[in-house]
DSSP file (Angstrom, degrees, kcal/mol; ACC not computed):
  #  RESIDUE AA STRUCTURE BP1 BP2  ACC     N-H-->O    O-->H-N    N-H-->O    O-->H-N    TCO  KAPPA ALPHA  PHI   PSI    X-CA   Y-CA   Z-CA
    1    1 A S              0   0    0      0, 0.0    32,-0.0     0, 0.0     0, 0.0   0.000 360.0 360.0 360.0 152.7  -98.4 -142.7  -62.9
    2    2 A C        +     0   0    0      1,-0.1     2,-2.0     2,-0.0     3,-0.3   0.478 360.0 112.1 -94.5  -2.2  -94.5 -142.5  -62.8
    3    3 A D        +     0   0    0      1,-0.2    -1,-0.1    30,-0.1    28,-0.0  -0.475  27.5 143.1 -79.7  83.7  -94.3 -144.6  -65.8
    4    4 A M        +     0   0    0     -2,-2.0     2,-0.7     2,-0.0    -1,-0.2   0.773  50.3  81.2 -89.5 -30.8  -92.9 -142.0  -68.3
    5    5 A N        +     0   0    0     -3,-0.3    31,-0.3     1,-0.2    30,-0.2  -0.698  50.8 174.2 -85.2 116.0  -90.6 -144.4  -70.1
    6    6 A K  S    S+     0   0    0     -2,-0.7    -1,-0.2     1,-0.1    -3,-0.0   0.429  72.4  40.6 -99.9  -4.1  -92.5 -146.4  -72.7
    7    7 A S        +     0   0    0     30,-0.0     2,-0.5     2,-0.0    -1,-0.1   0.581  69.3 118.9-125.3 -13.7  -89.7 -148.1  -74.4
    8    8 A L        +     0   0    0      1,-0.2     3,-0.1    29,-0.1    28,-0.1  -0.495  24.2 155.7 -70.8 115.0  -87.1 -149.3  -71.9
    9    9 A M        +     0   0    0     -2,-0.5    29,-2.4     1,-0.3    30,-1.8   0.649  61.5  28.3-112.9 -23.3  -87.0 -153.1  -72.3
   10   10 A T  E     -a   39   0A   0     28,-0.2     2,-0.5    27,-0.2    -1,-0.3  -0.991  57.0-171.8-140.7 129.6  -83.5 -154.0  -71.0
   11   11 A L  E     -a   40   0A   0     28,-2.4    30,-3.3    -2,-0.4     2,-0.6  -0.950   5.5-172.1-130.7 117.1  -81.3 -152.4  -68.5
   12   12 A K  E     +a   41   0A   0     -2,-0.5    30,-0.2    28,-0.2    -2,-0.0  -0.917  16.0 164.3-108.3 119.9  -77.8 -153.6  -68.1
   13   13 A L    >   +     0   0    0     28,-3.1     3,-1.0    -2,-0.6     6,-0.1   0.086  21.1 167.7-117.0  22.4  -75.8 -152.2  -65.3
   14   14 A D  T 3   +     0   0    0      1,-0.2    30,-0.2    27,-0.1     3,-0.1   0.019  62.1   6.4 -50.0 137.3  -73.0 -154.8  -65.2
   15   15 A Y  T 3  S+     0   0    0     28,-2.9     2,-1.6     1,-0.2    -1,-0.2   0.703  75.5 141.6  65.6  22.2  -69.8 -154.1  -63.2
   16   16 A N    X   +     0   0    0     -3,-1.0     3,-2.5    27,-0.3     4,-0.5  -0.622  25.3 175.7 -91.3  75.3  -71.1 -150.9  -61.6
   17   17 A S  T 3  S+     0   0    0     -2,-1.6    -1,-0.2     1,-0.3    28,-0.1   0.665  71.1  56.4 -60.5 -15.1  -69.3 -152.0  -58.3
   18   18 A S  T 3  S+     0   0    0      1,-0.2    -1,-0.3    -3,-0.1     5,-0.2   0.472  82.5  86.1 -95.7  -1.5  -70.2 -148.7  -56.5
   19   19 A L    <>  +     0   0    0     -3,-2.5     4,-2.2    26,-0.1     5,-0.4   0.960  66.5 156.3 -67.2 -48.2  -74.1 -149.1  -57.1
   20   20 A G  H  >  -     0   0    0     25,-2.5     4,-2.4    -4,-0.5    27,-0.3   0.135  62.8 -50.3  57.5-172.5  -74.4 -151.3  -53.9
   21   21 A A  H  > S+     0   0    0     25,-0.5     4,-2.4     1,-0.2    -1,-0.2   0.861 137.3  52.9 -64.0 -35.9  -77.6 -151.7  -51.9
   22   22 A E  H  > S+     0   0    0      2,-0.2     4,-1.7     1,-0.2    -1,-0.2   0.920 109.8  48.1 -66.0 -44.9  -78.3 -148.0  -51.7
   23   23 A G  H  X S+     0   0    0     -4,-2.2     4,-2.9     1,-0.2    -3,-0.2   0.925 112.2  50.1 -56.7 -47.9  -78.1 -147.6  -55.4
   24   24 A V  H  X S+     0   0    0     -4,-2.4     4,-3.3    -5,-0.4    -1,-0.2   0.903 107.0  54.7 -59.7 -38.4  -80.3 -150.6  -56.0
   25   25 A S  H  X S+     0   0    0     -4,-2.4     4,-1.6     1,-0.2    -1,-0.2   0.918 109.9  45.2 -59.6 -40.1  -82.8 -149.3  -53.6
   26   26 A A  H  X S+     0   0    0     -4,-1.7     4,-1.7     2,-0.2    -1,-0.2   0.849 114.0  51.4 -72.2 -37.6  -83.1 -146.0  -55.5
   27   27 A L  H  X S+     0   0    0     -4,-2.9     4,-1.5     2,-0.2    -2,-0.2   0.934 106.7  52.6 -59.0 -50.0  -83.2 -147.9  -58.8
   28   28 A C  H  X S+     0   0    0     -4,-3.3     4,-1.9     1,-0.2     3,-0.3   0.880 105.4  54.8 -56.9 -43.4  -86.0 -150.2  -57.6
   29   29 A R  H  < S+     0   0    0     -4,-1.6     4,-0.3     1,-0.2    -1,-0.2   0.934 112.4  44.9 -62.4 -44.5  -88.2 -147.2  -56.5
   30   30 A G  H  < S+     0   0    0     -4,-1.7    -1,-0.2     1,-0.2    -2,-0.2   0.728 119.3  39.5 -74.4 -18.1  -87.8 -145.8  -60.1
   31   31 A L  H >< S+     0   0    0     -4,-1.5     3,-3.2    -3,-0.3    -1,-0.2   0.700  85.5  92.9 -94.3 -23.5  -88.5 -149.1  -61.9
   32   32 A R  T 3< S+     0   0    0     -4,-1.9    32,-0.5     1,-0.3    31,-0.2   0.629  94.7  37.9 -60.0 -19.8  -91.2 -150.6  -59.9
   33   33 A T  T 3  S+     0   0    0     -4,-0.3     2,-0.7    -3,-0.2    -1,-0.3   0.274  84.4 120.6-109.5   8.0  -94.0 -149.2  -62.0
   34   34 A T    <   -     0   0    0     -3,-3.2    31,-1.0     1,-0.2    32,-0.2  -0.653  39.4-175.5 -80.0 111.8  -92.2 -149.6  -65.3
   35   35 A S  S    S+     0   0    0     -2,-0.7    -1,-0.2   -30,-0.2   -29,-0.1   0.537  76.3  54.8 -89.3  -5.9  -94.4 -151.9  -67.4
   36   36 A T  S    S+     0   0    0    -31,-0.3     2,-0.2   -28,-0.1    -1,-0.2   0.761  77.3 105.7 -92.9 -33.3  -92.0 -152.2  -70.4
   37   37 A L        +     0   0    0      1,-0.2    28,-0.4    -6,-0.1   -28,-0.2  -0.289  32.8 164.1 -57.4 118.3  -88.9 -153.5  -68.6
   38   38 A K        +     0   0    0    -29,-2.4    29,-2.4     1,-0.3    30,-2.1   0.715  62.3  38.2-103.7 -25.2  -88.3 -157.1  -69.3
   39   39 A Q  E     -ab  10  68A   0    -30,-1.8   -28,-2.4    28,-0.2     2,-0.4  -0.993  53.7-177.0-136.4 132.5  -84.7 -157.6  -68.3
   40   40 A L  E     -ab  11  69A   0     28,-2.4    30,-2.5    -2,-0.4     2,-0.5  -0.981   9.5-173.5-127.2 114.3  -82.7 -156.1  -65.3
   41   41 A H  E     +ab  12  70A   0    -30,-3.3   -28,-3.1    -2,-0.4    30,-0.2  -0.954  17.3 158.0-117.5 121.7  -79.1 -157.2  -65.3
   42   42 A L    >   +     0   0    0     28,-3.4     3,-0.7    -2,-0.5     2,-0.3  -0.285  16.4 160.6-132.2  48.5  -77.1 -156.0  -62.2
   43   43 A P  T 3   +     0   0    0      0, 0.0   -28,-2.9     0, 0.0   -27,-0.3  -0.543  67.1   5.0 -78.5 140.2  -74.1 -158.4  -62.0
   44   44 A Y  T 3  S+     0   0    0     28,-1.9    30,-0.1    -2,-0.3    29,-0.1   0.923  83.9 135.9  61.4  50.3  -71.1 -157.5  -60.0
   45   45 A C  S <  S-     0   0    0     -3,-0.7   -25,-2.5    27,-0.2   -26,-0.1   0.183  73.3-109.6-106.9  10.2  -72.6 -154.3  -58.7
   46   46 A G        +     0   0    0     27,-0.4     2,-0.6     1,-0.2   -25,-0.5   0.758  56.7 165.5  67.6  23.7  -71.5 -154.6  -55.1
   47   47 A V        -     0   0    0    -27,-0.3    28,-2.7    -5,-0.2    -1,-0.2  -0.649  14.7-167.6 -81.6 123.3  -75.0 -155.3  -53.8
   48   48 A G    >   -     0   0    0     -2,-0.6     3,-2.4    26,-0.2     4,-0.3  -0.220  44.8 -68.2 -98.3-167.6  -75.0 -156.6  -50.3
   49   49 A P  G >  S+     0   0    0      0, 0.0     3,-2.1     0, 0.0     4,-0.4   0.809 125.1  63.0 -54.2 -40.1  -77.6 -158.2  -48.1
   50   50 A L  G 3  S+     0   0    0      1,-0.3     3,-0.4     2,-0.2    26,-0.1   0.676  89.7  71.7 -60.8 -17.1  -79.8 -154.9  -47.8
   51   51 A G  G <> S+     0   0    0     -3,-2.4     4,-1.8     1,-0.2    -1,-0.3   0.724  81.4  74.3 -73.7 -19.1  -80.3 -155.0  -51.5
   52   52 A G  H <> S+     0   0    0     -3,-2.1     4,-2.3    -4,-0.3    -1,-0.2   0.897  91.0  51.5 -62.7 -42.4  -82.6 -158.0  -51.1
   53   53 A A  H  > S+     0   0    0     -4,-0.4     4,-2.7    -3,-0.4     5,-0.2   0.957 110.8  45.2 -66.6 -51.0  -85.7 -156.1  -49.7
   54   54 A P  H  > S+     0   0    0      0, 0.0     4,-2.5     0, 0.0    -1,-0.2   0.923 114.6  49.7 -56.2 -41.3  -86.0 -153.4  -52.3
   55   55 A L  H  X S+     0   0    0     -4,-1.8     4,-2.6     1,-0.2    -2,-0.2   0.940 113.1  46.2 -60.8 -46.8  -85.5 -155.9  -55.1
   56   56 A G  H  X S+     0   0    0     -4,-2.3     4,-1.0     1,-0.2    -1,-0.2   0.897 112.6  49.6 -64.7 -41.0  -88.2 -158.1  -53.5
   57   57 A E  H  X S+     0   0    0     -4,-2.7     4,-0.6     2,-0.2     3,-0.4   0.902 109.1  53.8 -62.7 -42.1  -90.6 -155.1  -53.0
   58   58 A M  H >< S+     0   0    0     -4,-2.5     3,-2.5    -5,-0.2     6,-0.2   0.978 106.4  52.4 -54.9 -55.8  -90.0 -154.1  -56.7
   59   59 A L  H 3< S+     0   0    0     -4,-2.6    33,-0.3     1,-0.3    34,-0.3   0.722 100.0  63.0 -59.1 -20.5  -91.0 -157.6  -57.9
   60   60 A S  H 3< S+     0   0    0     -4,-1.0    -1,-0.3    -3,-0.4     2,-0.3   0.665  76.6 109.7 -77.0 -14.7  -94.2 -157.4  -55.9
   61   61 A Y    X<  -     0   0    0     -3,-2.5     3,-0.7    -4,-0.6    31,-0.3  -0.466  64.2-145.2 -64.4 126.6  -95.5 -154.5  -58.0
   62   62 A S  T 3  S+     0   0    0     -2,-0.3    -1,-0.1     1,-0.2   -29,-0.1   0.800  96.9  53.7 -60.5 -33.5  -98.4 -155.5  -60.2
   63   63 A K  T 3  S+     0   0    0    -31,-0.2    -1,-0.2     2,-0.0   -30,-0.1   0.739  83.6 103.3 -77.9 -20.0  -97.4 -153.2  -63.0
   64   64 A L    <   -     0   0    0     -3,-0.7    28,-0.2   -32,-0.5   -29,-0.2  -0.364  48.3-172.7 -61.7 135.0  -93.8 -154.5  -63.2
   65   65 A A        +     0   0    0    -31,-1.0    -1,-0.1   -28,-0.4   -30,-0.1   0.158  27.7 151.1-116.6  19.5  -93.4 -156.8  -66.3
   66   66 A L        +     0   0    0    -32,-0.2   -28,-0.2     1,-0.2   -27,-0.2  -0.244  15.8 168.7 -55.2 127.2  -89.9 -157.9  -65.4
   67   67 A A        +     0   0    0    -29,-2.4    28,-2.8     1,-0.3    29,-2.3   0.746  63.7  44.1-106.5 -35.5  -89.1 -161.4  -66.6
   68   68 A V  E     +bc  39  96A   0    -30,-2.1   -28,-2.4    27,-0.2     2,-0.5  -0.960  54.4 176.8-118.7 117.1  -85.2 -161.6  -66.1
   69   69 A L  E     -bc  40  97A   0     27,-2.5    29,-2.6    -2,-0.5     2,-0.6  -0.957   8.8-170.4-126.4 116.1  -83.4 -160.5  -63.0
   70   70 A N  E     +bc  41  98A   0    -30,-2.5   -28,-3.4    -2,-0.5    29,-0.1  -0.909  18.8 160.2-110.2 120.3  -79.7 -161.2  -63.1
   71   71 A L    >   +     0   0    0     27,-2.5     3,-0.9    -2,-0.6     5,-0.2   0.087  22.4 152.3-124.3  16.2  -77.9 -160.6  -59.8
   72   72 A Q  T 3   +     0   0    0      1,-0.2   -28,-1.9   -29,-0.1   -27,-0.2  -0.082  59.3  19.2 -55.1 148.8  -74.9 -162.7  -60.4
   73   73 A G  T 3  S+     0   0    0     27,-2.0   -27,-0.4   -30,-0.2    -1,-0.2   0.658  93.4 115.9  76.0  11.2  -71.6 -161.8  -58.6
   74   74 A N  S <  S-     0   0    0     -3,-0.9    -1,-0.2    26,-0.5     3,-0.2  -0.342  71.8-112.9-106.8-164.8  -73.0 -159.7  -55.8
   75   75 A K        +     0   0    0    -28,-2.7    27,-0.1     1,-0.1     5,-0.1  -0.268  64.3 129.4-125.3  42.5  -72.9 -160.2  -52.1
   76   76 A L     >  +     0   0    0    -28,-0.3     4,-2.3    -5,-0.2     3,-0.1   0.876  40.6 176.7 -66.5 -37.7  -76.7 -160.8  -51.2
   77   77 A G  H  >  -     0   0    0     25,-1.9     4,-2.1     1,-0.2    27,-0.2  -0.070  55.5 -48.8  55.0-167.3  -75.8 -163.9  -49.3
   78   78 A G  H  > S+     0   0    0     25,-0.4     4,-2.4     1,-0.2    -1,-0.2   0.875 139.0  56.4 -67.4 -38.1  -78.6 -165.7  -47.5
   79   79 A Q  H  > S+     0   0    0      2,-0.2     4,-1.5     1,-0.2    -1,-0.2   0.885 109.9  44.3 -58.0 -45.9  -79.9 -162.7  -45.8
   80   80 A G  H  X S+     0   0    0     -4,-2.3     4,-1.2     2,-0.2    -2,-0.2   0.913 114.0  51.3 -68.9 -46.6  -80.4 -160.8  -49.2
   81   81 A L  H  X S+     0   0    0     -4,-2.1     4,-1.2     1,-0.2    -2,-0.2   0.838 106.2  52.7 -54.5 -41.4  -81.9 -163.9  -50.8
   82   82 A K  H  < S+     0   0    0     -4,-2.4    -1,-0.2     1,-0.2    -2,-0.2   0.882 110.2  48.8 -64.2 -37.6  -84.4 -164.5  -48.0
   83   83 A M  H  < S+     0   0    0     -4,-1.5     4,-0.3     1,-0.2    -1,-0.2   0.725 109.0  55.2 -69.0 -22.8  -85.6 -160.8  -48.4
   84   84 A L  H >X S+     0   0    0     -4,-1.2     4,-1.4     1,-0.2     3,-0.9   0.779  91.5  76.1 -74.6 -35.7  -85.9 -161.3  -52.1
   85   85 A C  H 3X S+     0   0    0     -4,-1.2     4,-2.1     1,-0.3     5,-0.2   0.805  83.7  58.0 -62.1 -39.0  -88.2 -164.3  -51.9
   86   86 A P  H 3> S+     0   0    0      0, 0.0     4,-1.8     0, 0.0    -1,-0.3   0.901 109.1  48.9 -61.6 -31.8  -91.5 -162.7  -51.0
   87   87 A G  H <> S+     0   0    0     -3,-0.9     4,-2.1    -4,-0.3    -2,-0.2   0.855 107.6  53.8 -70.3 -37.5  -91.2 -160.7  -54.2
   88   88 A L  H  < S+     0   0    0     -4,-1.4    39,-0.2     1,-0.2    -1,-0.2   0.835 110.0  49.1 -70.1 -29.0  -90.4 -163.8  -56.3
   89   89 A K  H  < S+     0   0    0     -4,-2.1    36,-0.3     1,-0.2    -1,-0.2   0.902 117.7  39.2 -72.5 -36.9  -93.5 -165.5  -54.9
   90   90 A N  H  < S+     0   0    0     -4,-1.8    -2,-0.2    -5,-0.2    -1,-0.2   0.669  85.3 115.0 -88.7 -17.3  -95.7 -162.5  -55.7
   91   91 A S     <  -     0   0    0     -4,-2.1    34,-0.5     1,-0.1    35,-0.3  -0.277  50.3-158.9 -55.9 132.3  -94.3 -161.4  -59.0
   92   92 A A  S    S+     0   0    0    -33,-0.3    -1,-0.1   -31,-0.3   -32,-0.1   0.405  88.5  24.7 -89.8  -6.0  -96.8 -161.8  -61.9
   93   93 A S  S    S+     0   0    0    -34,-0.3     2,-0.2   -27,-0.1   -28,-0.1   0.630  79.2 119.8-138.5 -17.6  -94.0 -161.9  -64.5
   94   94 A I        +     0   0    0    -35,-0.2   -27,-0.2     1,-0.2   -26,-0.2  -0.325  20.9 158.5 -63.4 125.5  -90.6 -163.1  -63.2
   95   95 A T        +     0   0    0    -28,-2.8    34,-2.3     1,-0.3    33,-1.9   0.597  60.3  41.0-116.6 -14.4  -89.4 -166.2  -65.1
   96   96 A S  E     +cd  68 129A   0    -29,-2.3   -27,-2.5    32,-0.2     2,-0.4  -0.984  55.6 179.2-142.8 131.7  -85.7 -166.2  -64.6
   97   97 A L  E     -cd  69 130A   0     32,-2.6    34,-2.6    -2,-0.4     2,-0.6  -0.987   9.4-163.3-130.5 126.3  -83.5 -165.4  -61.6
   98   98 A S  E     +cd  70 131A   0    -29,-2.6   -27,-2.5    -2,-0.4    34,-0.2  -0.949  22.4 157.5-114.6 119.4  -79.6 -165.6  -61.4
   99   99 A M        +     0   0    0     32,-3.1     3,-0.5    -2,-0.6     5,-0.2   0.020  27.9 148.6-112.4  15.4  -78.2 -165.6  -57.8
  100  100 A A        +     0   0    0      1,-0.2   -27,-2.0    31,-0.2   -26,-0.5  -0.193  65.0   8.2 -58.3 150.3  -75.0 -167.2  -59.0
  101  101 A D  S    S+     0   0    0     32,-2.8    -1,-0.2   -29,-0.2    34,-0.2   0.898  83.0 135.1  51.2  53.3  -71.8 -166.3  -57.0
  102  102 A N  S    S-     0   0    0     -3,-0.5   -25,-1.9    31,-0.2    33,-0.1   0.225  77.2-101.5-115.0  14.7  -73.6 -164.4  -54.2
  103  103 A G        +     0   0    0     31,-0.4     2,-0.5     1,-0.2   -25,-0.4   0.780  65.4 156.6  70.0  29.5  -71.8 -165.8  -51.1
  104  104 A I        +     0   0    0    -27,-0.2    -1,-0.2    -5,-0.2    32,-0.2  -0.776  11.9 156.6 -89.2 125.2  -74.6 -168.2  -50.2
  105  105 A G        -     0   0    0     -2,-0.5    32,-0.1    30,-0.1    -1,-0.1  -0.044  53.4 -77.3-123.0-138.0  -73.2 -171.1  -48.1
  106  106 A D  S    S+     0   0    0     30,-0.1    31,-0.1     4,-0.1    -2,-0.1  -0.016  74.9 125.4-128.8  25.7  -74.6 -173.5  -45.6
  107  107 A S  S  > S-     0   0    0      1,-0.1     4,-2.6     4,-0.0     5,-0.2  -0.258  76.8 -97.7 -73.5 178.7  -74.9 -171.6  -42.4
  108  108 A D  H  > S+     0   0    0      1,-0.2     4,-2.3     2,-0.2     5,-0.2   0.934 126.9  49.5 -59.2 -48.3  -78.3 -171.5  -40.7
  109  109 A E  H  > S+     0   0    0      1,-0.2     4,-1.7     2,-0.2    -1,-0.2   0.864 110.9  49.4 -63.9 -37.1  -79.3 -168.3  -42.2
  110  110 A D  H  > S+     0   0    0      1,-0.2     4,-2.7     2,-0.2    -1,-0.2   0.920 110.4  51.5 -64.3 -44.3  -78.2 -169.5  -45.7
  111  111 A L  H  X S+     0   0    0     -4,-2.6     4,-1.9     1,-0.2    -2,-0.2   0.869 106.4  53.3 -64.1 -37.3  -80.3 -172.7  -45.3
  112  112 A E  H  X S+     0   0    0     -4,-2.3     4,-2.2     2,-0.2    -1,-0.2   0.885 110.8  48.4 -62.0 -39.5  -83.3 -170.7  -44.2
  113  113 A A  H  X S+     0   0    0     -4,-1.7     4,-2.6    -5,-0.2    -2,-0.2   0.932 108.6  52.2 -68.8 -42.2  -82.9 -168.6  -47.5
  114  114 A L  H  X S+     0   0    0     -4,-2.7     4,-2.3     1,-0.2    -1,-0.2   0.850 109.1  50.8 -60.3 -34.0  -82.6 -171.7  -49.6
  115  115 A K  H  X S+     0   0    0     -4,-1.9     4,-2.2    -5,-0.2    -1,-0.2   0.894 110.4  48.9 -72.5 -36.5  -85.8 -173.1  -48.1
  116  116 A A  H  X S+     0   0    0     -4,-2.2     4,-2.2     2,-0.2    -2,-0.2   0.866 110.0  52.7 -71.7 -31.3  -87.6 -169.8  -48.8
  117  117 A L  H  X S+     0   0    0     -4,-2.6     4,-2.1     2,-0.2    -2,-0.2   0.947 109.3  47.8 -60.2 -48.0  -86.2 -169.9  -52.4
  118  118 A A  H  X S+     0   0    0     -4,-2.3     4,-2.0     1,-0.2    -2,-0.2   0.890 113.1  49.0 -55.9 -43.5  -87.6 -173.4  -52.9
  119  119 A A  H  X S+     0   0    0     -4,-2.2     4,-2.7     2,-0.2     5,-0.2   0.893 108.9  52.4 -64.8 -37.9  -90.9 -172.2  -51.4
  120  120 A A  H  X S+     0   0    0     -4,-2.2     4,-2.9     1,-0.2    -2,-0.2   0.897 108.9  51.0 -63.2 -38.4  -90.9 -169.2  -53.8
  121  121 A L  H  < S+     0   0    0     -4,-2.1    -1,-0.2     1,-0.2    -2,-0.2   0.926 113.0  46.0 -67.2 -40.0  -90.4 -171.6  -56.7
  122  122 A V  H  < S+     0   0    0     -4,-2.0    -2,-0.2     1,-0.2    -1,-0.2   0.887 119.2  40.2 -63.4 -41.6  -93.3 -173.8  -55.5
  123  123 A A  H  < S+     0   0    0     -4,-2.7    -2,-0.2    -5,-0.1    -1,-0.2   0.811  94.1  97.9 -80.9 -30.9  -95.6 -170.7  -55.0
  124  124 A S     <  -     0   0    0     -4,-2.9   -35,-0.1    -5,-0.2   -34,-0.1  -0.298  55.5-159.6 -67.9 144.3  -94.6 -168.7  -58.1
  125  125 A Q  S    S+     0   0    0    -34,-0.5    -1,-0.2   -36,-0.3   -33,-0.1   0.623  91.0  28.2 -90.5 -16.0  -96.8 -168.9  -61.1
  126  126 A T  S    S+     0   0    0    -35,-0.3     2,-0.4   -32,-0.1    -1,-0.1   0.598  83.8 109.1-125.9 -17.3  -94.1 -167.7  -63.5
  127  127 A L        +     0   0    0    -39,-0.2   -32,-0.2    -7,-0.2   -31,-0.2  -0.533  26.5 151.2 -75.5 122.2  -90.5 -168.6  -62.2
  128  128 A T        +     0   0    0    -33,-1.9    32,-1.7    -2,-0.4    31,-1.6   0.635  55.4  50.2-119.5 -27.8  -89.0 -171.3  -64.4
  129  129 A H  E     +de  96 160A   0    -34,-2.3   -32,-2.6    30,-0.2     2,-0.4  -0.983  54.5 174.4-129.7 127.7  -85.3 -170.8  -64.3
  130  130 A V  E     -de  97 161A   0     30,-2.5    32,-3.0    -2,-0.4     2,-0.6  -0.991   9.9-166.4-133.8 125.0  -83.0 -170.3  -61.2
  131  131 A D  E     +de  98 162A   0    -34,-2.6   -32,-3.1    -2,-0.4   -31,-0.2  -0.939  22.8 154.6-110.2 113.1  -79.2 -170.1  -61.2
  132  132 A I    >   +     0   0    0     30,-3.2     3,-0.7    -2,-0.6    32,-0.4  -0.034  28.4 146.7-124.7  33.2  -77.4 -170.5  -57.8
  133  133 A L  T 3   +     0   0    0      1,-0.2   -32,-2.8    30,-0.2   -31,-0.2  -0.181  56.7  32.0 -62.0 159.8  -74.2 -171.7  -59.2
  134  134 A Y  T 3  S+     0   0    0    -34,-0.2     2,-0.4     1,-0.2   -31,-0.4   0.778  87.8 119.1  60.5  26.3  -70.9 -170.8  -57.5
  135  135 A N    <   -     0   0    0     -3,-0.7     2,-2.4   -34,-0.2     3,-0.3  -0.996  67.7-131.4-120.6 131.0  -72.4 -170.7  -54.1
  136  136 A R        +     0   0    0     -2,-0.4   -30,-0.1     1,-0.2     5,-0.1  -0.264  53.0 142.8 -81.1  56.9  -71.1 -173.1  -51.6
  137  137 A I     >  -     0   0    0     -2,-2.4     4,-2.2    -5,-0.2    -1,-0.2   0.779  34.6-176.0 -66.4 -28.8  -74.4 -174.4  -50.4
  138  138 A G  H  >  -     0   0    0     -3,-0.3     4,-2.1     2,-0.2     5,-0.2   0.085  51.8 -44.8  55.5-174.0  -73.0 -178.1  -50.0
  139  139 A E  H  > S+     0   0    0      1,-0.2     4,-3.0     2,-0.2     5,-0.2   0.878 137.7  56.4 -56.2 -42.1  -75.1 -181.0  -49.0
  140  140 A K  H  > S+     0   0    0      1,-0.2     4,-1.9     2,-0.2    -1,-0.2   0.943 110.6  44.8 -54.2 -47.9  -76.9 -179.2  -46.3
  141  141 A G  H  X S+     0   0    0     -4,-2.2     4,-1.5     2,-0.2    -1,-0.2   0.864 112.5  50.0 -62.4 -39.1  -78.0 -176.6  -48.7
  142  142 A A  H  X S+     0   0    0     -4,-2.1     4,-3.2     2,-0.2     3,-0.4   0.953 112.1  49.6 -58.1 -55.6  -79.0 -179.2  -51.4
  143  143 A N  H  X S+     0   0    0     -4,-3.0     4,-3.2     1,-0.2    -2,-0.2   0.836 106.4  56.2 -59.4 -35.7  -81.0 -181.0  -48.7
  144  144 A A  H  X S+     0   0    0     -4,-1.9     4,-1.3    -5,-0.2    -1,-0.2   0.869 110.6  45.4 -66.4 -38.6  -82.8 -177.7  -47.6
  145  145 A L  H  X S+     0   0    0     -4,-1.5     4,-1.8    -3,-0.4     3,-0.3   0.968 114.5  46.6 -63.5 -56.6  -83.9 -177.2  -51.2
  146  146 A L  H  X S+     0   0    0     -4,-3.2     4,-2.3     1,-0.2     3,-0.3   0.933 108.0  57.0 -54.6 -47.7  -85.1 -180.8  -51.6
  147  147 A A  H  < S+     0   0    0     -4,-3.2    -1,-0.2     1,-0.3    -2,-0.2   0.894 107.9  47.3 -49.0 -46.6  -86.9 -180.8  -48.3
  148  148 A T  H  < S+     0   0    0     -4,-1.3    -1,-0.3    -3,-0.3    -2,-0.2   0.843 110.7  50.4 -67.5 -34.4  -89.0 -177.9  -49.2
  149  149 A F  H  < S-     0   0    0     -4,-1.8     3,-0.4    -3,-0.3    -1,-0.2   0.819 103.9-142.2 -75.9 -26.5  -89.9 -179.3  -52.7
  150  150 A G    ><  -     0   0    0     -4,-2.3     3,-2.0     1,-0.2    -1,-0.2  -0.301  41.1 -45.9  95.2 178.0  -90.9 -182.6  -51.1
  151  151 A P  T 3  S+     0   0    0      0, 0.0    -1,-0.2     0, 0.0    -4,-0.1   0.659 132.0  61.6 -59.4 -18.3  -90.5 -186.1  -52.5
  152  152 A E  T 3  S-     0   0    0     -3,-0.4    -2,-0.1     1,-0.3    -3,-0.0   0.543 101.9-138.1 -89.5  -9.1  -91.6 -185.2  -56.0
  153  153 A G    <   -     0   0    0     -3,-2.0    -1,-0.3    -7,-0.2     3,-0.1  -0.418  54.5  -4.1  85.0-163.6  -88.7 -182.7  -56.4
  154  154 A P  S    S-     0   0    0      0, 0.0   -36,-0.0     0, 0.0     7,-0.0  -0.219  92.1 -83.6 -63.1 154.4  -89.1 -179.2  -57.9
  155  155 A P    >   -     0   0    0      0, 0.0     3,-1.9     0, 0.0    -6,-0.0  -0.204  39.0-114.2 -60.9 153.4  -92.5 -178.2  -59.4
  156  156 A S  T 3  S+     0   0    0      1,-0.3    -3,-0.0    -3,-0.1     0, 0.0   0.807 114.5  63.2 -59.7 -31.6  -93.1 -179.4  -63.0
  157  157 A K  T 3  S+     0   0    0      2,-0.0     2,-0.7   -30,-0.0    -1,-0.3   0.729  79.4  99.9 -66.4 -16.9  -93.1 -175.8  -64.4
  158  158 A V    <   +     0   0    0     -3,-1.9   -29,-0.2     1,-0.2     3,-0.1  -0.569  47.6 176.8 -80.3 114.5  -89.4 -175.4  -63.2
  159  159 A R        +     0   0    0    -31,-1.6     2,-0.3    -2,-0.7   -30,-0.2   0.744  65.5  17.2 -89.5 -25.3  -87.3 -175.9  -66.5
  160  160 A Q  E     +e  129   0A   0    -32,-1.7   -30,-2.5     2,-0.0     2,-0.4  -0.927  49.3 175.5-161.4 125.5  -83.7 -175.3  -64.9
  161  161 A L  E     -e  130   0A   0     -2,-0.3     2,-0.7   -32,-0.2   -30,-0.2  -0.958  20.7-160.1-123.8 106.3  -82.4 -175.2  -61.5
  162  162 A L  E     +e  131   0A   0    -32,-3.0   -30,-3.2    -2,-0.4     2,-0.4  -0.824  22.1 158.0-107.0 110.2  -78.6 -174.7  -61.6
  163  163 A V        -     0   0    0     -2,-0.7   -30,-0.2   -32,-0.2    -2,-0.1  -0.997  44.4-108.6-134.9 134.2  -76.8 -175.8  -58.6
  164  164 A D        -     0   0    0     -2,-0.4     3,-0.2   -32,-0.4   -26,-0.1  -0.293  21.6-164.4 -57.9 129.9  -73.1 -176.7  -58.1
  165  165 A S  S    S+     0   0    0      1,-0.3     2,-0.3   -23,-0.0    -1,-0.2   0.786  77.6   1.1 -86.9 -24.6  -72.7 -180.4  -57.5
  166  166 A M        -     0   0    0    -28,-0.0    -1,-0.3     2,-0.0   -30,-0.0  -0.900  65.5-160.7-156.7 129.3  -69.2 -180.1  -56.2
  167  167 A L        -     0   0    0     -2,-0.3     2,-0.0    -3,-0.2   -31,-0.0  -0.911  28.6-114.5-107.4 135.5  -67.0 -177.0  -55.7
  168  168 A P              0   0    0      0, 0.0    -2,-0.0     0, 0.0    -1,-0.0  -0.360 360.0 360.0 -64.7 150.8  -63.2 -177.2  -55.5
  169  169 A Q              0   0    0     -2,-0.0    -2,-0.0     0, 0.0     0, 0.0   0.521 360.0 360.0 -78.7 360.0  -61.9 -176.1  -52.1
């Protein structure tokens, strides 16, 4: 096993803007079998769309015990979010995701990603808090989320789904 670190519970790499998708990919390879890590904070780390796949893959590892993933202020966009969603569905531990301020809008690609996020929320056994504030998803994006949830709205296990009601132009 690669799990040499038995005590790392929280890793905060805030504002490491040069980390990017490449750095995140290497980080995820190193962390995916870490059974002690509970929180990973990567806000404002310059992570673009290609960072979504390694993050999603990491979340799918059964040994990973990660509960909180903070990706605020990156540039994952709809493409990165969509690539992250399979991992959110499969994770046995993730409870909280922040995708705030990630350049998600209401393009067709973004709408597909929002539908995938809603489907991941429905399928996940553990995900209860999602923050997508400061993304200009607009009415189309909100409708994409709602349509995936169905008439009952988000699943009852969801405690918090933060979405901007109106953003200034």
